[in-house]
matplotlib code that plots the C-alpha trace (Angstrom):
import matplotlib.pyplot as plt

x = [-9.4, -6.9, -5.2, -4.9, -3.3, -0.8, 0.2, 0.9, 3.0, 4.9, 6.9, 6.8, 5.5, 7.1, 3.8, 3.3, 6.9, 6.5, 3.2, 4.6, 7.6, 5.2, 3.2, 6.5, 7.6, 4.3, 4.9, 8.5, 7.3, 5.0, 7.8, 10.0, 7.1, 7.0, 10.7, 10.3, 7.7, 10.1, 12.9, 11.0, 13.5, 16.4, 19.4, 18.5, 15.0, 16.0, 17.8, 14.7, 12.6, 14.9, 14.5, 10.7, 10.9, 13.2, 10.8, 8.1, 10.4, 11.3, 7.6, 7.0, 9.8, 8.1, 4.8, 6.5, 8.2, 4.7, 3.4, 6.3, 5.9, 2.1, 3.0, 5.5, 3.4, 0.6, -0.7, -0.7, -1.4, -4.5, -6.3, -4.2, -6.9, -6.6, -2.8, -3.1, -5.8, -3.7, -0.5, -2.2, -3.8, -0.5, 1.4, -1.1, 0.0, 3.7, 2.5, 0.3, 2.9, 5.2, 2.5, 2.2, 5.9, 5.8, 3.1, 5.1, 8.2, 6.4, 5.9, 7.3, 6.7, 2.9, 2.8, 4.4, 1.1, 0.2, -2.8, -0.5, 1.6, -1.4, -2.6, 0.8, 0.8, -2.5, -1.3, 1.7, -0.5, -2.8, 0.2, 1.4, -2.0, -1.8, 1.6, 0.1, -2.9, -0.8, 1.5, -1.6, -2.3, 0.2, -2.2, -5.3, -7.5, -7.1, -10.0, -10.7, -7.3, -7.6, -11.1, -9.9, -7.1, -9.4, -11.8, -8.9, -8.0, -11.6, -11.4, -8.2, -10.0, -13.0, -10.8, -9.1, -12.4, -13.4, -10.0, -10.4, -13.9, -12.6, -9.5, -11.5, -14.0, -11.3, -9.7, -12.8, -14.0, -10.6, -8.9, -7.0, -7.2, -8.5, -5.1, -4.2, -7.5, -6.9, -3.3, -4.0, -7.3, -5.4, -2.8, -5.3, -7.4, -4.3, -3.5, -7.0, -7.0, -3.8, -5.6, -8.5, -6.0, -4.8, -8.4, -8.8, -5.7, -7.0, -10.4, -8.8, -7.0, -10.2, -12.2, -9.6, -9.6, -13.4, -13.2, -10.8, -12.4]
y = [-44.0, -42.9, -46.3, -46.1, -42.7, -44.0, -46.8, -44.4, -42.2, -44.9, -43.2, -39.7, -37.7, -34.3, -32.4, -33.7, -32.7, -29.2, -28.6, -29.8, -27.5, -24.6, -25.4, -25.6, -22.2, -20.7, -22.0, -20.7, -17.2, -17.1, -18.2, -15.4, -13.0, -14.0, -13.5, -10.0, -9.2, -10.3, -8.3, -4.9, -2.5, -4.9, -4.4, -7.4, -6.1, -5.2, -8.5, -10.5, -8.2, -9.1, -12.8, -12.5, -11.0, -13.8, -16.3, -14.9, -15.0, -18.7, -19.6, -17.7, -19.8, -23.0, -21.8, -21.1, -24.5, -26.1, -24.2, -25.3, -28.9, -28.7, -27.4, -30.3, -33.1, -34.9, -37.0, -35.7, -37.6, -35.4, -33.1, -30.2, -27.8, -29.0, -28.6, -25.1, -24.2, -25.5, -23.9, -20.5, -20.8, -21.7, -18.9, -16.3, -17.1, -15.9, -13.1, -11.9, -12.3, -10.1, -7.4, -7.7, -7.4, -4.2, -2.7, -3.5, -1.9, 1.4, 1.9, -1.1, 0.2, 0.2, -3.6, -4.8, -5.5, -9.1, -9.2, -9.2, -11.9, -14.1, -13.8, -14.7, -17.8, -18.9, -18.2, -20.4, -23.2, -22.9, -23.2, -26.2, -27.9, -26.9, -28.7, -31.8, -31.7, -31.2, -34.1, -36.3, -35.8, -38.6, -40.9, -39.3, -42.3, -41.4, -39.0, -39.3, -37.9, -35.1, -34.2, -34.3, -31.9, -29.6, -29.5, -28.6, -25.8, -24.5, -24.5, -22.4, -20.0, -19.8, -19.0, -16.3, -14.8, -14.6, -13.0, -10.5, -9.5, -8.8, -7.0, -4.7, -4.0, -3.0, -0.9, 1.0, 1.5, 2.4, 5.7, 5.4, 8.2, 7.8, 7.3, 4.6, 2.8, 2.8, 1.5, -1.2, -2.4, -2.7, -5.1, -7.1, -7.6, -8.6, -11.2, -12.5, -12.7, -14.8, -17.4, -17.3, -18.1, -21.1, -22.3, -21.8, -23.9, -26.6, -26.5, -27.3, -30.3, -31.5, -31.1, -33.0, -35.8, -36.1, -36.2, -39.1, -41.0]
z = [-9.8, -7.2, -7.2, -11.0, -10.8, -8.1, -10.4, -13.2, -10.9, -9.2, -6.4, -7.8, -4.9, -5.7, -5.5, -1.9, -1.1, -2.5, -0.8, 2.5, 2.0, 1.4, 4.6, 6.5, 5.1, 6.2, 9.7, 9.6, 8.6, 11.6, 13.9, 12.5, 13.0, 16.7, 16.9, 15.3, 18.0, 20.7, 19.1, 19.3, 20.9, 20.4, 18.0, 15.9, 15.0, 11.4, 10.9, 11.9, 9.7, 6.7, 7.6, 7.4, 4.0, 2.8, 4.1, 1.9, -1.1, -0.4, -0.4, -3.6, -5.2, -4.0, -5.4, -8.7, -8.7, -8.2, -11.2, -13.4, -12.3, -13.1, -16.6, -17.1, -15.7, -17.4, -14.5, -10.9, -7.7, -7.0, -9.4, -10.6, -9.6, -6.0, -6.1, -7.4, -4.8, -1.9, -3.2, -3.5, 0.0, 1.6, -0.1, 1.2, 4.8, 4.5, 2.2, 5.0, 7.7, 5.6, 5.6, 9.4, 9.8, 7.6, 9.8, 13.0, 11.5, 11.0, 14.8, 16.7, 20.2, 19.7, 19.3, 22.5, 24.2, 25.2, 22.8, 19.8, 21.5, 22.1, 18.5, 17.2, 19.5, 18.1, 14.5, 15.1, 16.4, 13.3, 10.9, 12.8, 12.2, 8.5, 8.3, 9.8, 7.4, 4.4, 5.3, 5.6, 1.9, 1.3, 3.1, 1.7, 2.6, 6.3, 6.2, 9.9, 10.8, 8.4, 9.7, 13.3, 12.4, 10.5, 13.5, 15.7, 13.2, 13.3, 17.1, 17.0, 14.6, 16.9, 19.9, 17.8, 16.9, 20.5, 21.4, 18.6, 19.8, 23.3, 22.1, 19.9, 22.6, 25.0, 22.4, 21.4, 25.0, 26.3, 26.4, 23.2, 20.7, 17.2, 15.7, 18.2, 17.6, 13.8, 14.0, 16.6, 15.0, 11.7, 13.1, 15.0, 11.9, 9.9, 12.5, 12.6, 8.8, 8.9, 11.0, 8.6, 5.8, 7.7, 7.9, 4.2, 3.5, 5.9, 4.2, 0.8, 2.3, 3.9, 0.7, -1.2, 1.3, 1.0, -2.7, -2.7, 0.3]

ax = plt.figure().add_subplot(projection="3d")
ax.plot(x, y, z, "-o")
ax.set_aspect("equal")
plt.show()
């Protein structure tokens, strides 16, 4: 069935190209978020914050282009439901990083601690894996490579969960007041959720690979 679809499509791989662009934009948004964290207290903070918002808009445009292409295309390289699912999963990542940036902008000085920096590092690693997995859709028969990448992504998520548990324990048992606990736990949970969104995108890719194996 997959071979038949490929024959109909010829060399038209625009959906793969668009999905890869969306995955790359998700990764870019995280890199900008890390730059925003490093820019706390610096003159360029607002400039980097604007770049983060623009990154989200770029990915939204890519998602809209995927929707338009689906409406105009009769035959797609993989099922259109899978394309839609992955496009939606990928878009949620920069959307969430935008929310995190907005939270940081409210009170930047509260988020200079190393726990946030570590979560951001893990998030960047997770989006890098998502890029690799999305790129492997072009060679969808290589299920082993996609599975290995997905397992790596799950490992990052597991490490992030352990970090989150330790961070919250220290926060709740420390000397922070109720306001501080609320603000910090909110940002930690947003960051953890971002890594979960990367896992969700990776899961879509893995399930597609299994379907066409």
